[in-house]
N, C-alpha and C positions, 0 to 999 in steps of 0.2 A: 396455506397462507393464512392466519389470522385473521377476521374482521368483527371489528368492534362497534357495536348501537353505541354512537355517539348522541344523537338525537330522535328520542322516538316521536310516533306521529302525536298531534296534538288534538285529534278525534278521532271516530273508531267507521268504517266502510257503513254499519248500520246503526240504525238510532234504537234506542229501547222501545220507542212507540211501535214502528217497524216490526222488530221482533215480537212485541205484545200484538200485535194484530196478525201477524204470522201465526203463532201459537194459541191464538184467542183467548188469551190472558184479559182479564179484565181488573179493573182495581189497580193502587200502587203499593201493597204492600210488599211487592217482589221487586218492583223496580231496582234497587242496590244487587239484589243477587242477578238478574235481570242484565246490567252492566256489566257484572265482574265477567260473567259467563258469556258473554260478546267479548272482551276483551280475549279472555282464555282462549275464545275459539278463533279469534283473527291470530296472535300469535301461535297457534297450533296448525292453523292450515297455512301461516305464511315458511313453518318449518318444513309442513309436508311438500311445500310445490317450490322450495326455495327462492322463495320472492319476498319482496315489500309491499301490500297492498296501497299503503297511502306514503305519502312524502316521508320519508325517514333518511337522517344523516349516518354516514359508515365513517370508520378508519379502516384503512384498510394496510396491512403491514407486509412485506417484502423480504426477503433473501435476499432477491440479485432481480436486476434487469432482466427480463423473457428475454431469449435467446433468438439471434437472429436467423438461423434456419428452422425455426418454429414461426416466421412473422414475423417475429419482434414484436407482439401486441401483449400489450396487458388488459384481460378479462376482469371484468366486474361483477362480482357474484350479487346475489338479492337483486335482479332485476324487475322491471325495464331499468337501467341509465339514464338519470336525469341531468346530472350536469358534475364538471368538476370544476371547480373554482379557477383563478388563473393565478393563485398561489398556493394551489391546496397539493401540487405533486413535488412533498419534499425529501429530500435522502443527507444522509452523512457522506459529505464529498471524503477525499483520500487526506483529508488534515483530521477527520473526523468531528468538522464541524457543521451544522445542519445548515442544507443551503435549498434554496427553491429551485427547482428547475423553470424557467422561463417557458411560459405558454405556447413561445412562440417555435419551441422544438418538440412538439408534439400537437397532434392529430386525436381529436375526442369523435368517437363514433358512436351516436346513442341513438340512431335508425335500427343498428342492428340487436340482436338477443346471442348470448351477452354483448353488453357495450365494451366498447374497448378504447384502449390510447394506443396508438404507433406512431412511431418516430415521426418527424416530419421530412422532407428531402431534405437532403442531405445534410441529417443531424444523426448523432449518435449517442448512446445513452453514457451517461458521465460515469469516471471510476469510483466506486464508492471504497467505503472505508472498513477493514475488514471487525464487521461486529454483526449479532445478534439483529436483524429484521433495521437494515439502515433505511430502508425505503418506507416513507408513509405517506398515503395518500388518502387524502378526504373526498369524500365522493356524496350524494345525494340522489335514491333512489327513490322506485313507488312509478304508482300508476298517476300520480296528482295527488293536489295538495285541496281536493273538495270528494266530498261524498261521491259525485258525480262521476268523479273518474276512473273509479273502480269498476271491474264488468258486475254485471246483473246475475251472472252465473257463479262466481264467487261470495256474492254477498248471500246469495240464496245458499251455499254451503254453510256458512256463517248460523244462519237462522235454524238450518237443518239441525248443525251441528249443537247449536245452543238447548233446542227443542229437545233433543235427546239427551241433553246432561239434566237439563230442567227437571223431566220426567225420571230420570234415574239419578238420584242425589247420592244412592252410596258408595263407597267407593269398590265394595263389592258386597254381594247380594247374589239370589238364587240364579236370576238370569244374568250368561254371561256377555258380555257387549263388548264385538271387536272396538278399536282403539279408534278407527274412524271407520265408521258404516257404508256400507258399500256405495248408496245413494249419495254421500258426500264425498266419497273416494272416485266414483265416476266422474264428478268434475274434477274432482283435483287434478285426475291423472291428465285432463287436457291444459293444463299449465303447469305441469309439474315441469322441474327445468334439469336436466341430467349433466349439464355442460361441466360442471365443480365436480 
């Protein structure tokens, strides 16, 4: 199931000043580098955990509705799921016309991971046109829109990874570096999503 980033977060989970304090860096000459490393570390750790840290908007594409025998739920990647708009579930109907599935036809569950939508009582999934990826769903995911909403352990992992990259800027060198050091991986393993 392809999932495409539509809107990236507008800020990072940690500030340049926080990382500089963590790494005991003084001065401002490396601020641009530290900022770039923060973004790179967040993206890498989101990939490793399969999560969104801050509010992010995604577009999910599906080939078919879920099988009723498997609980008939659509599961959303990049948890935690924040919301699905009332006009965000669209599909190509039997006539190949892009149609919005009425929000009254499904129930959104954000309190579980992964977040899901399931059919409302007495409803059924509509017929689809035979075409690639006829279902398109826009959703938002992440811990929230503010830095305070991101778990402190994930912020620490970002700082540690930035520190490693800041001290070892060469792509290759005498010392072999693991892609994710053990101190960071021990944090990441607590948040890693295995559902998808």
